[in-house]
C-alpha positions in Angstrom: -19.0 -10.3 0.8 -22.0 -7.7 2.6 -21.0 -3.9 2.8 -23.6 -2.5 3.3 -22.0 -1.6 7.4 -19.5 0.7 5.1 -22.6 2.2 2.9 -24.0 3.3 5.3 -21.7 4.8 7.1 -20.6 6.9 4.3 -22.2 6.2 1.3 -19.1 7.7 -1.6 -16.5 4.7 0.1 -14.3 2.7 -2.0 -14.9 -0.7 -1.6 -11.9 -1.8 -2.5 -10.7 -6.0 -3.0 -8.4 -6.7 -1.0 -5.9 -8.6 -3.4 -2.1 -9.0 -0.9 -2.0 -8.7 2.9 -0.9 -5.2 4.0 2.6 -5.4 5.5 3.1 -8.7 4.3 0.2 -9.5 7.7 -3.1 -7.6 7.3 -6.6 -8.9 5.3 -7.7 -5.9 6.5 -7.5 -1.7 5.3 -9.6 1.5 6.4 -8.0 4.9 5.8 -9.4 8.4 5.9 -9.1 11.3 4.9 -7.7 13.9 8.5 -5.6 17.0 6.3 -3.8 17.6 9.5 -2.6 14.2 10.8 0.8 14.5 10.4 1.2 16.6 13.1 0.5 13.7 15.1 3.9 12.0 13.9 6.0 13.0 16.7 5.2 13.5 20.4 4.6 16.9 21.6 3.5 18.9 25.2 0.8 21.5 23.6 -2.6 20.7 22.5 -3.7 19.1 19.0 -4.8 22.8 18.6 -2.1 25.0 18.6 -0.2 22.2 17.1 -2.0 22.9 13.8 -2.4 26.1 14.8 2.0 26.1 13.9 1.9 23.8 11.2 -1.6 25.9 9.3 0.6 28.9 9.8 4.2 26.7 8.6 2.7 26.2 5.7 0.6 29.6 4.4 4.3 30.9 5.1 7.0 31.7 2.6 10.5 30.7 3.0 12.7 32.2 1.1 10.6 32.7 -2.5 8.1 29.3 -1.9 5.7 27.7 0.4 7.6 25.2 3.0 4.2 22.4 1.9 3.2 22.1 -1.9 -0.1 23.2 -3.2 -2.1 20.0 -2.0 -0.5 20.4 0.7 -2.2 23.5 2.2 -4.9 23.1 0.7 -5.8 20.5 2.7 -5.2 21.7 5.7 -8.3 24.1 5.5 -10.4 21.0 5.6 -8.9 20.4 9.4 -9.9 19.2 13.1 -9.4 19.2 15.4 -11.7 17.6 17.4 -11.4 14.4 14.8 -7.7 14.8 14.9 -7.7 14.2 18.8 -10.3 10.8 18.1 -7.5 9.8 16.2 -4.7 10.1 18.2 -6.4 8.6 20.8 -7.7 5.3 19.6 -3.9 5.6 18.7 -3.2 5.5 21.7 -5.5 3.3 23.1 -4.6 0.6 20.4 -1.2 0.0 20.5 -2.0 -3.6 18.7 -3.8 -2.0 15.4 -1.1 -1.2 13.2 -1.3 2.9 11.3 0.2 4.1 8.3 0.5 8.7 7.7 0.8 9.8 4.4 -0.7 12.8 4.7 -3.4 14.3 4.4 -4.6 10.1 4.7 -4.7 7.6 7.8 -4.7 4.2 7.6 -5.3 1.8 9.3 -5.1 -2.0 9.4 -5.7 -5.7 10.6 -7.4 -8.4 10.6 -10.5 -7.7 13.5 -12.4 -5.8 10.9 -14.8 -5.5 13.9 -11.7 -3.0 15.5 -11.5 -1.1 12.7 -14.9 -0.5 13.1 -14.2 2.9 15.7 -11.2 4.9 13.9 -13.9 4.8 11.3 -16.7 5.3 13.8 -14.5 9.2 14.0 -16.0 11.4 10.8 -18.2 8.6 8.8 -17.9 11.4 6.1 -13.9 11.5 5.9 -13.8 7.2 5.7 -12.2 7.2 2.1 -11.5 3.5 1.0 -11.7 0.6 2.9 -10.4 -3.1 2.1 -11.3 -6.5 2.6 -11.4 -10.0 1.3 -14.6 -10.9 -0.8 -15.3 -14.0 0.6 -13.8 -16.4 3.3 -12.0 -18.1 0.7 -10.4 -15.1 -0.2 -8.7 -14.4 3.6 -8.1 -17.8 4.0 -5.6 -18.1 0.7 -4.7 -14.5 2.0 -3.2 -15.4 5.3 -1.5 -18.4 4.0 -0.1 -16.1 1.9 -0.9 -16.4 -1.4 -2.2 -13.0 -3.8 -5.5 -12.9 -5.5 -5.3 -12.2 -9.2 -8.2 -11.3 -11.7 -9.1 -14.9 -14.1 -7.1 -13.5 -17.5 -3.5 -14.1 -15.6 -3.3 -17.5 -15.6 0.1 -18.0 -14.3 1.1 -19.8 -10.6 3.5 -17.4 -9.0 4.4 -13.5 -8.4 8.3 -12.7 -8.3 8.9 -9.9 -6.8 13.4 -9.0 -7.7 16.0 -6.2 -6.3 17.6 -4.2 -9.2 20.6 -4.4 -10.5 23.0 -2.4 -11.7 26.2 -4.5 -12.9 26.8 -5.1 -16.7 28.6 -8.0 -16.4 26.1 -10.3 -15.6 23.4 -8.5 -17.9 23.8 -10.0 -21.0 23.2 -13.6 -18.7 19.8 -11.9 -17.1 18.4 -10.9 -20.4 18.8 -14.3 -21.8 17.7 -15.7 -18.6 14.8 -13.3 -19.7 14.1 -14.1 -22.6 13.8 -17.5 -22.6 11.4 -17.6 -19.9 7.8 -17.6 -19.4 7.0 -14.4 -19.1 4.3 -12.4 -21.2 5.5 -10.3 -24.0 5.3 -7.1 -22.9 6.9 -7.6 -19.2 9.6 -8.5 -21.4 9.9 -5.9 -23.7 9.6 -3.1 -20.4 12.8 -5.6 -18.7 14.6 -5.2 -22.8 15.0 -1.7 -22.9 16.2 -1.0 -18.7 18.3 -4.5 -20.0 19.6 -2.9 -23.0 19.7 0.8 -20.8 22.6 -1.2 -18.2 20.3 -1.9 -15.6 17.3 -4.0 -14.2 15.5 -2.1 -11.4 13.8 -4.5 -10.0 10.0 -5.2 -9.4 7.9 -8.0 -10.5 6.6 -10.2 -13.4 4.3 -13.3 -13.5 5.6 -17.0 -14.3 4.0 -20.4 -14.5 8.2 -21.3 -13.8 9.8 -22.2 -10.1 13.2 -22.7 -12.2 13.4 -18.6 -13.1 14.4 -17.6 -9.2 17.4 -20.2 -8.8 18.0 -18.8 -12.7 17.6 -15.5 -10.9 19.6 -16.4 -8.3 22.6 -18.1 -10.0 23.3 -15.1 -11.4 23.0 -12.9 -9.8 22.8 -13.9 -5.9 19.0 -12.8 -4.4 17.8 -10.8 -6.9 14.6 -12.7 -5.6 13.3 -11.0 -3.3 9.7 -12.4 -2.6 7.9 -15.3 -4.1 3.8 -15.4 -4.1 1.7 -18.0 -5.3 -0.5 -17.2 -7.3 -4.1 -17.8 -6.4 -8.3 -16.6 -8.3 -10.5 -14.5 -5.9 -13.9 -17.4 -5.0 -15.6 -14.3 -5.3 -17.5 -13.8 -9.2 
């Protein structure tokens, strides 16, 4: 995997391996630092500069006994750049096929075309925070087939995503199923602590027993939300 393009854009960028498709669809993600990007969540006739000024004023105004926004938001807004936000807005409007997600002070872009994500990355090179990508062609193929990639220490075949259960009468049944299943001891201990309180908060488990999904769904319909095949990375 050649990461030189990204490190040339920004020597401090974090390069991360995609282990699971984003939004069940995308293999690539580029995350940018863009304080004030929350103003793009809504349409307005005001310019980006005006919207940003209003946001900053709101952030620094007392409401009752405290600020409307927390310290983290207010401190990041000091580094906001209206020109950067204007360019991001234009990119979004002209590239409807590129998925984006705003998490102030960051915005992330998702695609299966890494070349397409180089365009927003060029907007403010020094503000590229992190890039996610498959580390090999084999990894990309596995991801697009709906598999997840795990480290070599994980020898399980499946990852099961489980819904929560707040039905006390079936907790003893679930406890019995989990105790007698092929899942790691630490996960069993964590699950047991929750079941002792009379509920299961949801989450995920690794296992090599596909029939476990049948047992869980039999005890509580649709408890198993999703099942992924587990594969190891071809890039060592």
